[in-house]
Structure formats: C-alpha cells, structure tokens
C-alpha positions as CSV (number, residue, x, y, z in Angstrom):
1,M,-21.7,-20.6,48.1
2,T,-18.2,-19.2,49.0
3,S,-16.6,-22.6,49.1
4,I,-18.1,-23.6,45.8
5,K,-16.8,-20.5,44.2
6,D,-13.3,-21.4,45.3
7,A,-13.7,-24.7,43.4
8,F,-14.4,-22.6,40.2
9,K,-11.2,-20.5,40.5
10,D,-9.5,-20.3,37.1
11,K,-11.9,-22.9,35.7
12,T,-14.2,-23.0,32.7
13,L,-17.9,-23.6,33.1
14,V,-20.4,-24.5,30.3
15,I,-24.1,-23.8,30.8
16,T,-26.4,-25.4,28.3
17,G,-29.6,-23.5,27.8
18,G,-27.7,-20.7,29.5
19,T,-29.8,-17.7,28.4
20,G,-32.8,-18.9,30.5
21,S,-33.7,-18.1,34.0
22,F,-31.2,-20.6,35.6
23,G,-28.3,-19.4,33.5
24,S,-28.9,-15.8,34.3
25,T,-28.9,-16.6,38.0
26,V,-25.7,-18.6,37.7
27,L,-24.1,-15.6,36.1
28,K,-25.2,-13.4,39.0
29,H,-23.5,-15.8,41.5
30,F,-20.3,-16.6,39.6
31,L,-19.5,-13.8,37.2
32,T,-17.7,-11.6,39.7
33,S,-15.8,-14.5,41.3
34,D,-12.4,-15.8,40.2
35,I,-13.9,-18.1,37.5
36,A,-11.9,-18.0,34.3
37,E,-14.7,-18.4,31.7
38,I,-18.4,-19.1,31.4
39,R,-19.6,-20.5,28.1
40,I,-23.3,-20.1,27.2
41,I,-24.7,-22.4,24.6
42,S,-28.3,-22.0,23.4
43,R,-30.4,-21.9,20.2
44,D,-31.8,-18.3,20.5
45,E,-29.3,-15.7,19.2
46,K,-31.7,-12.9,20.2
47,K,-31.6,-13.9,23.9
48,Q,-27.8,-14.2,23.6
49,D,-27.6,-10.7,22.2
50,T,-29.8,-9.4,25.0
51,M,-27.7,-11.1,27.7
52,R,-24.5,-9.8,26.1
53,H,-25.7,-6.2,26.1
54,M,-27.0,-6.6,29.7
55,L,-23.6,-7.9,30.8
56,Q,-21.7,-5.1,29.0
57,A,-24.0,-2.5,30.7
58,R,-24.0,-3.9,34.2
59,Y,-20.7,-5.7,34.5
60,P,-18.3,-4.1,32.0
61,E,-15.2,-5.3,33.8
62,Y,-16.4,-8.9,33.8
63,A,-18.4,-9.3,30.6
64,A,-15.5,-10.6,28.6
65,K,-15.5,-13.7,30.8
66,V,-18.7,-14.9,29.1
67,R,-18.5,-16.5,25.7
68,F,-21.6,-17.3,23.6
69,Y,-22.1,-20.3,21.4
70,V,-25.1,-20.6,19.1
71,G,-25.9,-24.3,19.1
72,D,-28.3,-27.0,20.1
73,V,-27.8,-30.0,22.4
74,R,-29.6,-32.0,19.8
75,S,-26.5,-31.7,17.7
76,L,-23.5,-33.6,19.1
77,D,-21.1,-31.6,17.0
78,S,-22.2,-28.2,18.4
79,V,-22.0,-29.6,22.0
80,R,-18.5,-30.9,21.2
81,D,-17.4,-27.5,20.1
82,V,-18.4,-25.8,23.4
83,M,-16.9,-28.6,25.6
84,Y,-13.3,-28.3,24.4
85,G,-11.1,-27.4,27.4
86,A,-14.1,-27.0,29.8
87,N,-13.9,-28.2,33.4
88,Y,-17.5,-28.2,34.5
89,V,-21.0,-28.3,32.9
90,F,-24.4,-27.3,34.2
91,H,-26.9,-28.9,31.8
92,A,-30.1,-26.8,31.9
93,A,-31.2,-27.0,28.2
94,A,-34.7,-28.6,28.0
95,L,-38.1,-28.4,26.6
96,K,-40.1,-27.9,29.8
97,E,-43.5,-26.6,29.1
98,V,-46.0,-29.4,29.7
99,P,-48.6,-28.6,27.0
100,S,-45.8,-28.1,24.3
101,C,-44.3,-31.5,25.1
102,E,-47.8,-33.1,25.1
103,F,-48.5,-31.8,21.6
104,F,-44.9,-32.5,20.3
105,P,-43.6,-35.4,22.3
106,M,-40.9,-36.3,19.8
107,E,-39.4,-32.8,20.1
108,A,-39.2,-33.4,23.8
109,V,-37.4,-36.7,23.2
110,K,-34.9,-35.0,20.9
111,T,-34.0,-32.3,23.5
112,N,-34.5,-33.9,26.8
113,V,-33.3,-37.4,26.1
114,I,-31.0,-37.3,23.0
115,G,-29.7,-33.9,24.0
116,T,-28.7,-35.2,27.5
117,D,-26.9,-38.2,25.9
118,N,-25.1,-35.8,23.6
119,V,-23.9,-33.7,26.5
120,I,-22.6,-36.8,28.3
121,T,-20.8,-38.0,25.1
122,A,-19.1,-34.6,24.5
123,A,-18.2,-34.2,28.2
124,V,-16.5,-37.7,28.4
125,E,-14.7,-37.1,25.1
126,N,-13.3,-33.9,26.5
127,R,-12.6,-35.3,30.0
128,V,-14.8,-32.7,31.7
129,E,-14.5,-33.1,35.5
130,R,-18.1,-32.7,36.6
131,V,-21.5,-32.5,34.9
132,V,-24.7,-31.6,36.8
133,F,-28.0,-32.2,35.1
134,L,-31.1,-30.3,35.9
135,S,-34.3,-32.4,36.1
136,T,-37.8,-31.8,37.4
137,D,-40.4,-33.2,39.9
138,K,-42.4,-34.3,36.8
139,A,-39.8,-37.0,36.3
140,A,-41.1,-38.8,39.4
141,Y,-44.2,-40.9,38.6
142,P,-44.4,-39.1,35.2
143,I,-47.8,-38.8,33.6
144,N,-47.0,-36.4,30.8
145,A,-44.5,-36.3,27.9
146,M,-42.3,-33.7,29.5
147,G,-42.0,-35.7,32.7
148,M,-41.4,-38.9,30.8
149,T,-38.6,-37.5,28.8
150,K,-37.0,-35.9,31.8
151,A,-37.3,-39.2,33.6
152,L,-35.6,-41.0,30.7
153,G,-32.9,-38.3,30.7
154,E,-32.3,-39.1,34.4
155,K,-32.0,-42.8,33.4
156,V,-29.5,-41.9,30.7
157,V,-27.3,-40.1,33.3
158,A,-27.6,-43.0,35.8
159,S,-26.8,-45.6,33.1
160,R,-23.7,-43.8,31.9
161,A,-22.4,-42.5,35.2
162,Q,-20.1,-45.3,36.1
163,T,-18.4,-45.8,32.7
164,A,-18.0,-42.0,32.3
165,Y,-16.1,-42.0,35.6
166,E,-14.0,-45.0,34.7
167,R,-13.1,-43.8,31.2
168,A,-12.6,-40.1,31.8
169,G,-12.9,-39.3,35.5
170,T,-16.1,-37.5,34.7
171,V,-18.7,-37.3,37.5
172,L,-22.3,-37.2,36.3
173,A,-25.0,-36.2,38.8
174,C,-28.6,-35.0,38.7
175,T,-30.7,-32.5,40.6
176,R,-34.5,-32.6,40.7
177,Y,-36.6,-29.7,41.8
178,G,-40.2,-28.5,41.7
179,N,-41.7,-25.2,40.4
180,V,-39.1,-22.4,40.2
181,M,-41.0,-19.2,40.7
182,C,-41.0,-16.8,37.8
183,S,-39.1,-19.0,35.4
184,R,-40.2,-19.3,31.8
185,G,-43.7,-20.7,31.5
186,S,-44.4,-20.5,35.3
187,V,-47.6,-19.0,36.7
188,I,-46.6,-16.0,38.7
189,P,-45.6,-13.8,35.8
190,L,-48.9,-14.8,34.2
191,F,-50.8,-13.8,37.3
192,I,-49.0,-10.4,37.5
193,D,-49.8,-9.6,33.8
194,Q,-53.4,-10.5,34.3
195,I,-53.7,-8.3,37.4
196,K,-52.0,-5.3,35.6
197,R,-54.4,-5.7,32.7
198,G,-57.4,-5.9,35.0
199,D,-58.3,-9.4,33.8
200,P,-59.3,-12.3,36.1
201,I,-56.6,-14.5,37.4
202,T,-56.9,-17.9,35.6
203,I,-56.6,-20.8,38.0
204,T,-56.5,-24.4,36.9
205,D,-57.5,-25.9,40.3
206,P,-57.3,-23.9,43.6
207,N,-56.5,-27.1,45.6
208,M,-53.6,-28.1,43.4
209,T,-50.3,-27.8,45.3
210,R,-46.9,-26.8,44.0
211,F,-43.4,-26.6,45.5
212,L,-42.1,-23.0,45.6
213,M,-38.4,-22.4,45.0
214,N,-36.7,-19.3,43.9
215,L,-33.9,-19.2,41.3
216,D,-31.2,-18.7,43.9
217,E,-32.3,-21.9,45.7
218,A,-32.2,-23.7,42.3
219,V,-28.6,-22.6,41.8
220,E,-27.7,-23.6,45.5
221,L,-29.1,-27.1,44.8
222,V,-26.9,-27.5,41.7
223,A,-23.9,-26.1,43.7
224,F,-24.6,-28.6,46.5
225,A,-24.8,-31.5,44.0
226,F,-21.6,-30.3,42.4
227,E,-19.8,-30.3,45.7
228,H,-21.1,-33.6,47.1
229,A,-21.9,-35.8,44.2
230,E,-20.6,-39.3,43.5
231,P,-21.2,-40.8,40.1
232,G,-24.9,-41.2,39.4
233,D,-26.2,-39.4,42.5
234,L,-29.5,-37.6,42.4
235,F,-30.1,-34.6,44.7
236,I,-33.3,-33.1,45.9
237,Q,-33.8,-29.9,47.9
238,K,-36.4,-29.8,50.7
239,A,-38.9,-27.1,49.7
240,D,-42.0,-25.4,50.9
241,A,-45.3,-25.6,49.0
242,S,-48.6,-23.9,48.7
243,T,-52.0,-24.4,47.0
244,I,-52.5,-22.6,43.7
245,G,-55.4,-20.8,45.3
246,D,-53.2,-19.4,48.1
247,L,-50.5,-18.6,45.5
248,A,-53.0,-16.5,43.6
249,D,-54.1,-14.7,46.8
250,G,-50.5,-14.0,47.7
251,V,-49.8,-12.4,44.3
252,M,-53.0,-10.3,44.5
253,K,-52.0,-9.2,48.0
254,V,-48.8,-7.8,46.5
255,F,-50.1,-6.5,43.1
256,G,-53.7,-5.8,43.8
257,Q,-57.1,-7.6,43.8
258,T,-58.8,-9.0,40.7
259,E,-61.3,-11.8,40.1
260,K,-60.5,-15.4,39.9
261,K,-61.5,-17.7,37.1
262,I,-61.3,-21.5,37.4
263,I,-60.3,-22.9,34.0
264,G,-59.5,-26.6,34.8
265,T,-56.3,-28.5,34.5
266,R,-54.2,-28.3,31.4
267,H,-52.9,-31.2,29.3
268,G,-50.8,-33.6,31.5
269,E,-51.0,-31.6,34.8
270,K,-50.8,-33.3,38.2
271,L,-52.8,-32.4,41.3
272,Y,-49.5,-32.3,43.3
273,E,-45.8,-32.5,42.7
274,T,-43.7,-35.5,43.7
275,L,-40.0,-34.8,44.2
276,M,-39.0,-38.2,45.5
277,T,-40.8,-41.5,45.0
278,R,-41.4,-44.1,47.6
279,E,-39.0,-46.4,45.9
280,E,-36.3,-43.7,45.9
281,R,-36.6,-43.1,49.6
282,L,-35.1,-46.5,50.2
283,R,-31.9,-45.3,48.7
284,S,-32.0,-41.8,50.1
285,A,-29.9,-40.1,52.7
286,D,-31.1,-37.0,54.6
287,M,-28.4,-34.3,54.3
288,G,-30.2,-31.6,56.2
289,G,-31.7,-29.3,53.6
290,Y,-31.3,-31.9,50.9
291,F,-31.9,-35.5,50.1
292,R,-29.2,-37.6,48.3
293,I,-30.4,-40.6,46.3
294,A,-27.8,-43.1,45.5
295,P,-27.9,-44.8,42.1
296,D,-29.1,-48.4,41.8
297,G,-25.9,-50.3,42.2
298,R,-26.9,-53.4,40.3
299,S,-24.8,-54.2,37.2
300,L,-25.9,-55.7,33.9
301,N,-26.1,-59.1,35.7
302,Y,-29.9,-59.6,35.1
303,D,-30.0,-62.3,37.8
304,K,-29.9,-59.6,40.4
305,Y,-33.2,-58.3,39.0
306,Y,-35.0,-61.6,38.5
307,V,-33.3,-64.1,40.9
308,E,-31.9,-62.3,43.9
309,G,-34.3,-59.4,44.0
310,S,-34.9,-57.2,47.0
311,V,-37.2,-57.7,50.0
312,L,-37.7,-53.9,50.4
313,T,-39.4,-52.3,47.4
314,E,-40.8,-49.0,48.6
315,S,-41.0,-46.7,51.5
316,D,-44.2,-45.6,53.3
317,E,-44.7,-42.4,51.3
318,A,-43.2,-40.3,48.6
319,Y,-42.0,-36.7,49.2
320,T,-44.6,-34.5,47.7
321,S,-46.1,-30.9,47.7
322,H,-49.0,-32.4,49.6
323,N,-46.9,-33.6,52.6
324,T,-44.1,-31.0,52.8
325,R,-44.4,-27.7,54.8
326,R,-47.4,-25.8,53.5
327,L,-47.3,-22.0,53.3
328,D,-50.3,-19.8,54.0
329,V,-51.0,-16.6,52.0
330,D,-48.7,-14.5,54.2
331,G,-46.0,-17.2,53.7
332,V,-46.5,-17.1,50.0
333,V,-46.1,-13.3,50.0
334,A,-42.8,-13.6,51.9
335,K,-41.6,-16.3,49.5
336,I,-42.4,-14.5,46.2
337,M,-40.8,-11.4,47.5
338,T,-37.4,-13.2,47.4
339,T,-37.5,-13.3,43.6
340,D,-35.8,-10.6,41.5
341,Y,-38.7,-10.8,39.0
342,V,-41.3,-9.7,41.6
343,K,-39.0,-6.9,42.9
344,E,-38.4,-5.6,39.4
345,E,-42.1,-5.7,38.6
346,L,-42.9,-3.7,41.7
347,E,-40.2,-1.1,40.8
348,G,-41.2,-1.0,37.2
349,R,-37.8,-2.1,36.0
350,P,-37.2,-4.2,32.9
351,H,-36.1,-7.8,33.5
352,A,-32.4,-8.4,32.8
353,V,-32.9,-11.4,30.5
354,E,-36.0,-13.0,29.2
355,A,-36.7,-16.1,31.2
C-alpha cells in the first residue's frame, strides 16, 4: 500500500457513498498520508455528521483534509460539483441489499446503472485521471435485480472506457468482490446481535458458500486496480470461502453458543458466489493474488459478432465460492478476527461509523 500512497501525494480523491464501510476503511488507510484532500459524497447527512465528529476526535490534525458533500449519484449536477479539480475517484455508492433491490428494482437501476453513468460523465468532463468502480460477485451470472443492475453498471464502464480515455485521458476500471465481512447488510453483525440477545442464529442454508473478505482486502483490491488498470479492465481478488453453517459456528465460537434456526433462502439468493464466469476466464490473466480480465476488444463493427465470431467461447469452469479454498470453523475464526467490527464488539467499543 506504500507505493499506492505515493501516487496520491498532493492529489484529491473523491469517494462516492463514502460514509459506508468501504469509505471508512479508505480513510483509515489514506488520511494520514500525504494526500491533499478526500471528498465524501453521500445522501445521508447523519452519517456524514457522525463521520465528521469521529475524524475530529480521532484525527484532529488530519480531519480538515476531508470535505463532505451531500448529494446523490442519481443527480448528474451533484456529481459534477464534487468532481471539479479531482484527480481520482473510487465509486462505492450503490444499492446493494438483495431483498431491497428485488422489491424496488427501478431504484436499483437509478443508483447502480444511471448513477454509474453519471459518475463517468462528470469524471470525463473534469478530466479526472482514474476512476475505479466497485462491483459485486452477484454481477456474474446474475439472478437478482441487484446483480443485474451491477452487471449492467459494469457494462456501462466497459462501453465507455475507451472513449473516456481518448477524450479526457480518464482510465475507467472495475473491481468485483464477494461478501465483505461486517459491511452493511452482511450476516456477521446479525449473528453477533442474535447471540447477544440470546436468540437463535437464523441461517438461510447451512450448505450455502460465501467468499470471505475483510474491508482492508477490499481496499487493497481497489488500490491494485488503481495501480495496474488499463481502460476497461476488471480486477478480481482471489479469496477464501466457507459454508454459512461453518461461518455461524465460527461466530459462536468467538461470541458464545446459541441455537440455529434454518429459515430458507431469501429473495434472489444464490447457493454459491461466482466471482469470474467461464467466459471471462478466457480473457483473464493470473496476477498472483488477483485476476485481471481484459475488456472485450471488439468495436461497433457488428460483423465481428455475427460473421467472424470466436472459436473459444468459455473456459472449463467459473471461479466460485464452491471451488476456491474452503475454510473450516477454525479458519473462519481466524478470518473474522481480522475485522475491526469483531474486535470492537469483543471490546465493547462503539463502531466508528455506521456501516
């Protein structure tokens, strides 16, 4: 992370949806570096006020580096305001809870698709140097509205990447990752609350598998993409996984035993997560801890789709939470103990910013 911090010296970074879990972790990594300014844009003025007071209390000598903008990526005008004079953007604003998007799919379209397009437009207009978009495993073979809108958001980035670079020198790239432990709407905080209340842990399906990443790893993925991206690239971090049953057992091993209650899958849930499709593997490069997926290089010459075609259409298998390295219960315990949320819960400390 040291080399990436050097690239941010005297630069201005915009974080959309910056009061969430990801934005809070970016601040932890970058606030005390030589970065000139960090701009947070989000809709929730209460979270902004909470974050502002936290920064003033914990980092009084650095808090002035952070500027807050009340706005919404759905509004091109508000995104334009925050982009003026900016060098880099991390686009984290999204509707990401699966049931919410299932019940209100057009709201997901407005934020995850139109909002992404607005961020690109404002970035290109202001000649921002690099923009990294945060996506999700649910965009691979999407079966729910959240995944479908995030997949379409990825398509928007890919479709505009080349012209953005040609017109303004703006590099657009995506990252895609699985479950980020203890982020808003994730299951570990729910399990902890249920244990503390003495209620049963509610499990959708104990055999369901999920990738497990902590927030620091999510920021490292975005930093890797920032450093290595060419226009339109998609980056995926290799990650461990566990079953939901083992995850529940791991949380109980740390916080105490309670009963388990199987409640069945929620609207639009998958049995396992896919981070990279079979088709994408054909365009992927193994970069050690990461995969880099090059954009489809075909132009708007439709003959290349319908006449020339391609002999190779898919790889042997996708990269999923079923075929990556599987953690046992002890491995889950070690993994969840890397999160600030779990450490703060064990110490009885309040969380810095609501996720």
